[in-house]
C-alpha positions in Angstrom: -39.3 1.3 48.3 -36.8 3.4 46.4 -38.0 6.2 44.2 -41.4 6.5 45.9 -42.3 10.0 46.8 -43.3 11.2 50.3 -46.9 10.6 51.4 -49.2 12.5 53.7 -50.5 10.6 56.7 -53.1 11.6 59.2 -52.5 11.0 62.9 -55.0 11.6 65.7 -53.3 13.5 68.6 -55.0 15.0 71.6 -58.4 14.7 70.1 -57.6 16.4 66.8 -56.4 15.1 63.5 -53.1 16.2 62.1 -50.9 15.5 59.0 -47.3 14.5 59.0 -44.8 13.7 56.2 -43.7 10.2 55.7 -40.7 9.4 53.5 -41.7 5.8 52.9 -44.6 4.5 50.9 -46.6 1.4 51.6 -47.9 0.9 48.0 -51.1 3.0 48.0 -49.2 6.2 47.4 -51.2 9.2 48.7 -54.1 7.4 50.4 -54.2 5.9 53.9 -55.8 2.5 54.5 -59.6 2.8 54.6 -59.9 0.9 57.8 -57.2 2.7 59.7 -58.1 5.1 62.7 -56.6 8.0 60.7 -58.9 7.3 57.7 -61.9 7.1 60.0 -60.9 10.4 61.8 -60.5 12.1 58.4 -63.9 10.9 57.2 -65.5 12.2 60.4 -63.9 15.6 59.9 -64.9 15.7 56.3 -68.5 14.8 57.3 -68.5 18.0 59.4 -67.4 20.3 56.6 -70.0 23.1 55.9 -72.0 22.2 59.0 -73.1 24.8 61.5 -71.1 24.6 64.7 -71.3 26.3 68.1 -67.9 26.7 69.8 -67.6 27.7 73.4 -64.4 29.4 74.4 -62.4 29.7 77.6 -63.3 33.3 78.1 -67.0 32.6 78.0 -67.7 33.7 74.4 -69.6 31.5 72.0 -69.0 31.5 68.2 -71.6 30.1 65.8 -70.6 29.6 62.2 -70.0 27.2 59.3 -67.1 24.8 59.8 -64.6 25.3 57.0 -61.3 23.7 58.2 -59.0 22.8 61.0 -55.2 22.3 61.3 -52.7 20.2 63.2 -52.9 22.6 66.2 -56.7 22.1 66.4 -57.4 25.7 65.3 -60.8 25.9 63.7 -61.9 28.2 60.9 -65.6 29.3 60.9 -67.3 31.1 58.0 -70.2 33.5 58.5 -69.4 33.5 62.2 -71.3 35.3 64.9 -70.0 36.0 68.4 -72.2 35.8 71.4 -70.8 37.3 74.6 -71.2 35.6 78.0 -74.6 36.3 79.6 -73.0 38.2 82.6 -72.0 41.1 80.3 -74.6 43.9 80.8 -74.3 45.2 77.2 -74.6 41.9 75.4 -78.4 41.6 75.6 -78.2 38.5 73.5 -77.4 40.4 70.3 -74.7 38.6 68.2 -71.8 40.4 66.7 -71.1 39.5 63.1 -67.5 38.4 62.6 -67.6 36.8 59.1 -64.5 34.6 58.7 -63.0 33.7 62.1 -60.1 31.6 63.3 -60.6 30.1 66.8 -57.3 29.0 68.5 -57.5 25.3 69.5 -56.2 26.0 73.0 -59.2 28.4 73.7 -61.9 25.8 72.7 -63.9 24.4 75.5 -66.6 22.6 73.5 -67.9 22.2 70.0 -71.5 21.4 69.1 -72.7 20.5 65.6 -76.2 21.5 64.5 -78.5 18.6 63.7 -79.7 18.2 60.1 -83.4 17.6 61.0 -85.6 20.1 62.9 -87.0 17.4 65.2 -85.3 17.4 68.5 -82.7 19.7 70.0 -80.9 21.9 67.5 -77.3 20.8 68.5 -75.8 17.4 69.2 
């Protein structure tokens, strides 16, 4: 279709959602099809926005904070983040260190847990 501007498409790659430029348009300009895997992945990520997450990292640290965004490299931004050191550290004593806004590199993430909405049952999924 000549004259149509580029659109942003989502693509799931290695377990994370990413955007890529497309020079062709399929008619519904800046929106992907509602039933496509990319649209479902985007909806799942959007449902997690502003939810409390616990991220375990490769070095044993755990970060807990509010999920704000992610990018194509699977980096995660947490707001109001707190860092918990691995239990083997003698000085940690379970006290969190307040970080505030934190960026967690995607290649350092081991697992992500999302806090449940209700108080019945375990606090994380």
